[in-house]
C-alpha atoms as an extended CHARMM CRD file, in Angstrom:
* protein
*
       121  EXT
         1         1  MET       CA            160.4600000000     -138.3630000000        3.8840000000  PROA      1               0.0000000000
         2         2  ARG       CA            160.1960000000     -139.8270000000        0.4410000000  PROA      2               0.0000000000
         3         3  ILE       CA            156.7320000000     -140.9190000000       -0.6520000000  PROA      3               0.0000000000
         4         4  ALA       CA            158.2230000000     -144.1160000000       -2.1120000000  PROA      4               0.0000000000
         5         5  ALA       CA            159.6470000000     -145.1600000000        1.2520000000  PROA      5               0.0000000000
         6         6  THR       CA            156.4810000000     -144.4930000000        3.2400000000  PROA      6               0.0000000000
         7         7  THR       CA            154.2560000000     -146.1320000000        0.6200000000  PROA      7               0.0000000000
         8         8  ALA       CA            156.4330000000     -149.2380000000        0.3460000000  PROA      8               0.0000000000
         9         9  ALA       CA            156.6260000000     -149.5850000000        4.1340000000  PROA      9               0.0000000000
        10        10  LYS       CA            152.8470000000     -149.2440000000        4.4400000000  PROA      10              0.0000000000
        11        11  ILE       CA            152.2530000000     -151.9760000000        1.8440000000  PROA      11              0.0000000000
        12        12  TRP       CA            154.5060000000     -154.4250000000        3.7340000000  PROA      12              0.0000000000
        13        13  ALA       CA            153.0230000000     -153.4580000000        7.1260000000  PROA      13              0.0000000000
        14        14  ASP       CA            149.5080000000     -153.9570000000        5.7720000000  PROA      14              0.0000000000
        15        15  ALA       CA            150.5450000000     -157.4730000000        4.6960000000  PROA      15              0.0000000000
        16        16  LEU       CA            151.4160000000     -158.1440000000        8.3540000000  PROA      16              0.0000000000
        17        17  ARG       CA            148.1170000000     -156.6710000000        9.5270000000  PROA      17              0.0000000000
        18        18  GLU       CA            146.1060000000     -159.1520000000        7.4550000000  PROA      18              0.0000000000
        19        19  ALA       CA            145.7040000000     -162.5090000000        9.1580000000  PROA      19              0.0000000000
        20        20  PRO       CA            145.8970000000     -165.3990000000        6.7020000000  PROA      20              0.0000000000
        21        21  GLU       CA            142.8860000000     -167.6690000000        6.5410000000  PROA      21              0.0000000000
        22        22  HSD       CA            143.2830000000     -171.4180000000        6.6800000000  PROA      22              0.0000000000
        23        23  ARG       CA            140.8060000000     -173.4840000000        4.7100000000  PROA      23              0.0000000000
        24        24  THR       CA            141.8610000000     -177.0900000000        4.5510000000  PROA      24              0.0000000000
        25        25  GLY       CA            138.3200000000     -178.4420000000        4.5880000000  PROA      25              0.0000000000
        26        26  ASP       CA            138.8810000000     -179.9280000000        8.0440000000  PROA      26              0.0000000000
        27        27  THR       CA            137.2360000000     -177.5080000000       10.4970000000  PROA      27              0.0000000000
        28        28  HSD       CA            139.2250000000     -178.7940000000       13.4830000000  PROA      28              0.0000000000
        29        29  LEU       CA            142.5310000000     -178.4180000000       11.6130000000  PROA      29              0.0000000000
        30        30  ASP       CA            141.4960000000     -174.9840000000       10.3240000000  PROA      30              0.0000000000
        31        31  LYS       CA            140.6820000000     -173.8550000000       13.8750000000  PROA      31              0.0000000000
        32        32  MET       CA            143.9900000000     -175.2070000000       15.1990000000  PROA      32              0.0000000000
        33        33  LEU       CA            145.9480000000     -173.4450000000       12.4510000000  PROA      33              0.0000000000
        34        34  GLN       CA            144.0270000000     -170.2130000000       13.0330000000  PROA      34              0.0000000000
        35        35  ASN       CA            144.8200000000     -170.3870000000       16.7600000000  PROA      35              0.0000000000
        36        36  GLN       CA            148.5100000000     -170.8100000000       15.9380000000  PROA      36              0.0000000000
        37        37  ASN       CA            148.5970000000     -167.5600000000       13.9720000000  PROA      37              0.0000000000
        38        38  LEU       CA            150.6460000000     -165.0280000000       15.8560000000  PROA      38              0.0000000000
        39        39  LEU       CA            148.9980000000     -161.6880000000       15.3660000000  PROA      39              0.0000000000
        40        40  LEU       CA            151.2680000000     -158.7130000000       15.7180000000  PROA      40              0.0000000000
        41        41  ASN       CA            149.9380000000     -155.9770000000       17.9110000000  PROA      41              0.0000000000
        42        42  ASP       CA            149.7710000000     -152.5040000000       16.4320000000  PROA      42              0.0000000000
        43        43  PRO       CA            152.8980000000     -151.1510000000       18.1700000000  PROA      43              0.0000000000
        44        44  GLN       CA            154.9500000000     -153.9970000000       16.6490000000  PROA      44              0.0000000000
        45        45  ILE       CA            153.5350000000     -153.4200000000       13.1690000000  PROA      45              0.0000000000
        46        46  ASN       CA            153.9690000000     -149.6770000000       13.5280000000  PROA      46              0.0000000000
        47        47  ALA       CA            157.6010000000     -150.1610000000       14.5860000000  PROA      47              0.0000000000
        48        48  PHE       CA            158.1950000000     -152.4290000000       11.5720000000  PROA      48              0.0000000000
        49        49  GLU       CA            156.5900000000     -149.8980000000        9.2330000000  PROA      49              0.0000000000
        50        50  GLN       CA            158.5880000000     -146.9830000000       10.6680000000  PROA      50              0.0000000000
        51        51  LYS       CA            161.9030000000     -148.8550000000       10.6000000000  PROA      51              0.0000000000
        52        52  LEU       CA            161.3910000000     -150.0120000000        7.0050000000  PROA      52              0.0000000000
        53        53  SER       CA            160.4450000000     -146.4890000000        5.9230000000  PROA      53              0.0000000000
        54        54  ASP       CA            163.4950000000     -145.0120000000        7.6660000000  PROA      54              0.0000000000
        55        55  GLU       CA            165.8660000000     -147.5370000000        6.1000000000  PROA      55              0.0000000000
        56        56  LEU       CA            164.3930000000     -147.0880000000        2.6180000000  PROA      56              0.0000000000
        57        57  ASN       CA            164.7410000000     -143.3150000000        2.9460000000  PROA      57              0.0000000000
        58        58  LYS       CA            168.4720000000     -143.7670000000        3.5490000000  PROA      58              0.0000000000
        59        59  ILE       CA            168.9210000000     -145.8470000000        0.3980000000  PROA      59              0.0000000000
        60        60  ILE       CA            166.4930000000     -144.9920000000       -2.4050000000  PROA      60              0.0000000000
        61        61  ASP       CA            167.9820000000     -141.6360000000       -3.3720000000  PROA      61              0.0000000000
        62        62  ASN       CA            171.0920000000     -143.4490000000       -4.5720000000  PROA      62              0.0000000000
        63        63  GLU       CA            169.8520000000     -146.8470000000       -5.6920000000  PROA      63              0.0000000000
        64        64  GLU       CA            166.8510000000     -149.0240000000       -6.3580000000  PROA      64              0.0000000000
        65        65  VAL       CA            165.9660000000     -151.3740000000       -3.5090000000  PROA      65              0.0000000000
        66        66  LEU       CA            164.7070000000     -154.9240000000       -3.8750000000  PROA      66              0.0000000000
        67        67  LEU       CA            162.6740000000     -156.2830000000       -0.9750000000  PROA      67              0.0000000000
        68        68  GLU       CA            161.8670000000     -159.9540000000       -1.2060000000  PROA      68              0.0000000000
        69        69  VAL       CA            160.4990000000     -162.9380000000        0.6350000000  PROA      69              0.0000000000
        70        70  ASP       CA            161.1440000000     -166.4420000000       -0.6170000000  PROA      70              0.0000000000
        71        71  ASP       CA            160.2220000000     -168.8310000000        2.1750000000  PROA      71              0.0000000000
        72        72  SER       CA            161.4590000000     -166.1830000000        4.6110000000  PROA      72              0.0000000000
        73        73  PRO       CA            162.4320000000     -162.5060000000        4.3060000000  PROA      73              0.0000000000
        74        74  LYS       CA            165.7200000000     -161.6650000000        2.5870000000  PROA      74              0.0000000000
        75        75  GLY       CA            168.1050000000     -158.7290000000        2.8830000000  PROA      75              0.0000000000
        76        76  LEU       CA            166.7070000000     -155.5660000000        4.4410000000  PROA      76              0.0000000000
        77        77  LEU       CA            163.4040000000     -157.1980000000        5.4340000000  PROA      77              0.0000000000
        78        78  ALA       CA            165.2920000000     -159.9860000000        7.2430000000  PROA      78              0.0000000000
        79        79  GLU       CA            167.4600000000     -157.4460000000        9.0700000000  PROA      79              0.0000000000
        80        80  ILE       CA            164.4320000000     -155.5030000000       10.2950000000  PROA      80              0.0000000000
        81        81  VAL       CA            162.5540000000     -158.6510000000       11.3390000000  PROA      81              0.0000000000
        82        82  GLN       CA            165.5840000000     -159.7660000000       13.3490000000  PROA      82              0.0000000000
        83        83  GLU       CA            166.2600000000     -156.3320000000       14.8620000000  PROA      83              0.0000000000
        84        84  LEU       CA            162.6510000000     -155.9980000000       16.0460000000  PROA      84              0.0000000000
        85        85  ASN       CA            162.4340000000     -159.6490000000       17.2120000000  PROA      85              0.0000000000
        86        86  LEU       CA            159.5940000000     -160.4770000000       14.8290000000  PROA      86              0.0000000000
        87        87  GLU       CA            160.9710000000     -163.8530000000       13.7120000000  PROA      87              0.0000000000
        88        88  GLU       CA            157.8320000000     -165.7710000000       14.7240000000  PROA      88              0.0000000000
        89        89  SER       CA            155.5880000000     -163.2850000000       12.9240000000  PROA      89              0.0000000000
        90        90  GLN       CA            157.5730000000     -163.2240000000        9.6830000000  PROA      90              0.0000000000
        91        91  LEU       CA            155.4500000000     -166.1510000000        8.4890000000  PROA      91              0.0000000000
        92        92  LYS       CA            152.6640000000     -163.6490000000        7.8600000000  PROA      92              0.0000000000
        93        93  LEU       CA            154.6950000000     -161.9620000000        5.1140000000  PROA      93              0.0000000000
        94        94  PRO       CA            153.6300000000     -163.1640000000        1.6780000000  PROA      94              0.0000000000
        95        95  THR       CA            155.9750000000     -165.8860000000        0.3980000000  PROA      95              0.0000000000
        96        96  LYS       CA            157.4540000000     -165.8060000000       -3.1000000000  PROA      96              0.0000000000
        97        97  SER       CA            156.9530000000     -162.0440000000       -3.1590000000  PROA      97              0.0000000000
        98        98  TYR       CA            159.0460000000     -159.0640000000       -4.1200000000  PROA      98              0.0000000000
        99        99  MET       CA            158.9920000000     -155.3060000000       -4.2690000000  PROA      99              0.0000000000
       100       100  ARG       CA            161.2460000000     -153.0450000000       -6.3110000000  PROA      100             0.0000000000
       101       101  VAL       CA            161.3950000000     -149.4810000000       -4.9390000000  PROA      101             0.0000000000
       102       102  ASN       CA            163.0090000000     -146.3420000000       -6.3390000000  PROA      102             0.0000000000
       103       103  THR       CA            162.1420000000     -142.6520000000       -6.0980000000  PROA      103             0.0000000000
       104       104  LYS       CA            159.8520000000     -142.7980000000       -9.1430000000  PROA      104             0.0000000000
       105       105  GLU       CA            158.1330000000     -146.1790000000       -8.9590000000  PROA      105             0.0000000000
       106       106  ILE       CA            157.1490000000     -149.1050000000       -6.7830000000  PROA      106             0.0000000000
       107       107  GLU       CA            156.6100000000     -152.4560000000       -8.4670000000  PROA      107             0.0000000000
       108       108  TYR       CA            155.5360000000     -155.4770000000       -6.4710000000  PROA      108             0.0000000000
       109       109  SER       CA            153.9120000000     -158.8800000000       -6.5810000000  PROA      109             0.0000000000
       110       110  PHE       CA            152.7370000000     -160.6680000000       -3.4590000000  PROA      110             0.0000000000
       111       111  VAL       CA            151.2470000000     -163.6410000000       -5.3310000000  PROA      111             0.0000000000
       112       112  ASP       CA            153.5690000000     -166.0010000000       -7.2060000000  PROA      112             0.0000000000
       113       113  GLY       CA            152.8470000000     -165.7490000000      -10.9200000000  PROA      113             0.0000000000
       114       114  GLN       CA            150.7150000000     -162.6050000000      -10.5160000000  PROA      114             0.0000000000
       115       115  GLU       CA            151.2680000000     -159.7030000000      -12.8870000000  PROA      115             0.0000000000
       116       116  PRO       CA            153.2240000000     -157.0880000000      -10.8870000000  PROA      116             0.0000000000
       117       117  ILE       CA            151.4310000000     -154.0290000000       -9.5600000000  PROA      117             0.0000000000
       118       118  LYS       CA            153.1270000000     -150.7720000000      -10.5120000000  PROA      118             0.0000000000
       119       119  ILE       CA            152.7060000000     -147.4830000000       -8.6890000000  PROA      119             0.0000000000
       120       120  GLN       CA            154.0970000000     -144.4020000000      -10.4090000000  PROA      120             0.0000000000
       121       121  LEU       CA            155.2070000000     -141.7150000000       -7.9570000000  PROA      121             0.0000000000
């Protein structure tokens, strides 16, 4: 297994593991929104992480991979979400985010306008 693939998959899976907080200032609305959050159980997140790692391992030796979420996942992320029936939970992925993965580097930004984080491998 390539370290780039496992690291990239872990970063995306960790984004799913973190429940977003709602702070509108209206405690009743915040509570309602929090109750609507669909938390993935660990087997689902683990399956997502493993599938993403496996797919990246097939690709990154030959080309750089771009993983991105606009309002919803695109490309490979969208395929995995659909294959694992995680459509309702895809809202937990950070919007306006991207990750560029190759065998030597991972570069990503999960906050629009944020300076990308680079991991040299």
